[in-house]
N, C-alpha and C positions, 0 to 999 in steps of 0.2 A: 332106702332110708339110711342115712349116715349114722356112724356110731354116736356122734354128738347129738343128732336129732333123736335117736333112741333113748339116750340118757335123759334129755330134757323131757321127752314125752312120758317116760317112765316116772320121773319125779312129779310131773303134773298129774298123772293118773293116781299116784299114791296119795297126793294131796286132795284128790277128788275135785279137781278144778277143770271145768270145761273150757273149750276154746273161746266160747262167748264170754265166760267170766274172766278169762285171761286177757281177752281183748279190752274189757272194761277196766281192768286193773292197770295194764301197761299202756293203754291208749294206742296200741299197735294193731293195725288191721288184721282181721282173721286170716286173710290169704297170705300175709307175710309170716304169721305164726306157723301156718301149715307148711310154707316153703322152708322155714328153718328146720322143722321136724323132718321134712323130706330131703334136706340137704340141697335144695334147689335155690342157691343164693342169687341166681341171675334174675329172679323175680323182684328182689329188693331194689330200692331206688339207686343204690350205689354201694361200693365196697366198704365205705366208712360205716354205713348204716347196718351192715352185717354184724360187725362187732358190737355196735351200740344196741341193736335189737336183741342179740344173744345175751348181752349183759342184763338187759331189762327182764328178759324171759327167765333167766336163772335166778335173779333176785326175787321175782314174783313167786317162784315155786320153792323158795327157801334154800337155794343153793348159793355157794360162794361164787359170785360172778368172776372175780379175778382168778380163782383157781380153775374154773371152767375154761376161761380164755387161755390160760397158760397150758392146760392139758392138751387143748386142741388148736394151738396156735399155728401148727403146720397145715391144717386143713381149712382154716378160716382165711378167706381172701384178705390180703393186706390193703389198707387204704392207699389210694393214689397219692403220691407226694404233691404237696402244694407248690404252685408256681409263685414263689415269693417275689422274685426280681421284677417280673412284668407288673405285678400289683403295685410295688413300691414306685416304679417309674410312672405309672398312671396317677398314683396319689400325688407324687411330687409335681407332675405337670398340672394336675387339677388344682393343687394348693397354690402353685405359682400364679395360674390364671386367676384364681379367686382373689388372691392378695392384690394382684394388679388392678382388677376391677374395683375392689374395695377401696384401694388407695385413690384411684381416679375419682370415684364417687365422693369420697371424703373431701378431696381438693375442690371439686366443683361446688359442693354444699358449703364448704368453708368460705369460698370466694363470694357466693351469693349472700351468705350471712354477713360477711364483712361489708359488702356494699349496702345492704339494708341497714346495718348498724350506723354507717357513716351518714346515710340519708336521714335516719331518725335523729341522730345527734344534731345535725344542722337545722332540721325542721323544729326540734324542741327548743334549741337556742334562739332561733328567730322568733318563735311564738312567745317565749318567755320575755325577750327584750321588748317586743311590742306591747305586751301587757303591762310591764313596768312603766313604760313611757306614757301610756294612756291613763294610768291610775295613780301616777306619782303625786299629783297635786289634788286629787279628787277628795280625800277626807278633809283637807283644810278648807276647801270652798264650801262643802256641805256644812261644816261646823259654823262658818261665818254667817251663812244665810239662814239656817234652820234653827240652830240651838239658841233658845231664849235665855235672857239673863235670869240668874237664880232668884227666886222669890221666897219670902218667908210665908209659910202656910198660915192661913187665917184660922184662928181657933174657932171662930163662929161659923165657918163654912163647914157644915155637916151634911151628911147624906140623909136619905129618907129614914134610915135606921138609927139615926142619932150618932153616927160615927163620922170621923173626919173623912172628907171625900177622897183625899190621897190615900189614906190608910185603907179605905174600902176598896179602892182599885187594886192596891197591892195584895189585899186578902183574896181577891178573885183570881190573881195570877198564881195559882198553885202549880207546882211541877207535876207533869204527867208521868205516871209510872209506866215503864216499858215492860211489856209482857215478854218473858224469856222465850226464845224460840227453841222448841224441843230438838234434841240432837237427832240426826238421821239414823234410821234403823240400820244395824250392822249388816253388811252383805255376807251371806254364808260362803265359806271358803271350802274348796274341794281338797280332801285329804286322802292320799293313797297310803295304806298301812299294811305291813306284813303281819299276818295273824299267827300263822303256824306253818311248819314244814312237816309233812307226814307222808311216808311211803313214796318218797321221791318227788312229791308235788309241793310247791310253794303256794299258800293260800293268801290272797290279798283282799282287803275290803276297801271300797271307795265311798266316802261320805260327802255330803254337800252337793250332790248332783243326782239326776235321774237318768243319765246316759253315760256311755263309755266311749272314749275316743282313744283307740289303741294305735300307736304309730311304731313301725318297725323299719330298721335299716340294716342291710347286710354289709358289714364292714370287713369281713374276712372272706374265706372261700365260700363257695355256694353252700346253701343251707336249705334243707327240706323243712317246711313249716306246715302245720295243720291247725286250723281254728274251728272249734266246735262251740255251739250255743243252743241250749244249755246242756250241761253234762247229764248223763243218765240214759235210761232206755229209750227216751224220746229225743235224743240229741240230734242236732242238725249240723252237718258238716258245711261250714261257711266257705272255707278255703283249704286246699290241700295241694301244694305244689312245691317245686324246688326254685328258690330265688338265687340269682347270681350276685356276685360282688357289686356293690354300689346301688342295687335296686332297693326301693322303698315301697312300703304298703301301709295304708291306713284303713282301719275298720271302725265304723260308727255303729255301736250296738246299744240296745236298751235293756239287756238282760245279762245274766252271768255268762262269762266267756271262759273257755278252756283252751289253752294254747300248748302246742308241743313243738319244740325246736330240736331238730336232729343234731345240731352242733351248737352248743350254748355260747361258746366264745366267738362265734362268727356273726352275732347280731347285737344291735343296740335297741332297747325297748323303752317306751314311755307310755304311761296311762294318764290321760287328761293332763298332759304337760309335765307330769312328775316322772323322773327316770326310775326304771325298775331294773334291779340287778338280775341278769340272766345267769351268768357264770363265767369263769375264766378257764374252764376245761372243755375239751372237745367231746362232751358227753351229751346224751339226750336230756333235755330239760322240760319239765311239765309245770305249768303255771295256771292257777285258776283265779279269776278276778270276779268278785261279787259286789253288787251295788247294795249298800246298807240303807234300807228305807228308814226315814225318820218317823 
């Protein structure tokens, strides 16, 4: 057992925290916690996660994580340097190809829309011209044949109820009241809201839906990700693996989700289409998403 492992284990025992409790608090697997205490860092997913897991361990047992890392920086494996230039080259090539395809698609669609617009213009002009030619003299002819000469109403011509026949006809032609159409019921909108941040975990609630659609994309270096549902003693590990740059993943869930990101600034995250801020530092990030039932 290393000196660092003895220090952390001693602090954990003094706090009367078991490995199972520590696993539930830090969301780090028990075998990784044991490996940290034994100084067997090769068991962990990578050199970067050694520092991240030690930092979470120290914070959970009430120690200053930065002080612990500074004291034992010579024995803790250093994270491998990121290969920045190849990633930038790939991104540049990918962006150029995407822009080229996008521009080609826009040109084709614009050309099709232009042709349809020209066709519609000529068709509408021809149809309007024919209608005007056919109906230009129609009102005059109908008036000459149908409209009778004005006559003076006969005072003695009354209806059955003793009223003038013309007035009786007008009285029957009452305007019909239009029943207003009720407005459509409003469609519920989905809202993703940050409720609190506690003990290194951000808690979000989602309203207006009964399911979760979590989308993740790795935009930086490779990142270890674990998804659990729901948290607690009966939790189920849905996914636990290391994703590489450019890889994406979507999880469709109907219950609370707990997510752990080994490197916060390496991923982009959205819940039901709404972006969720993971972080801009290469630290472990924990996020819990709950569906708020109406």
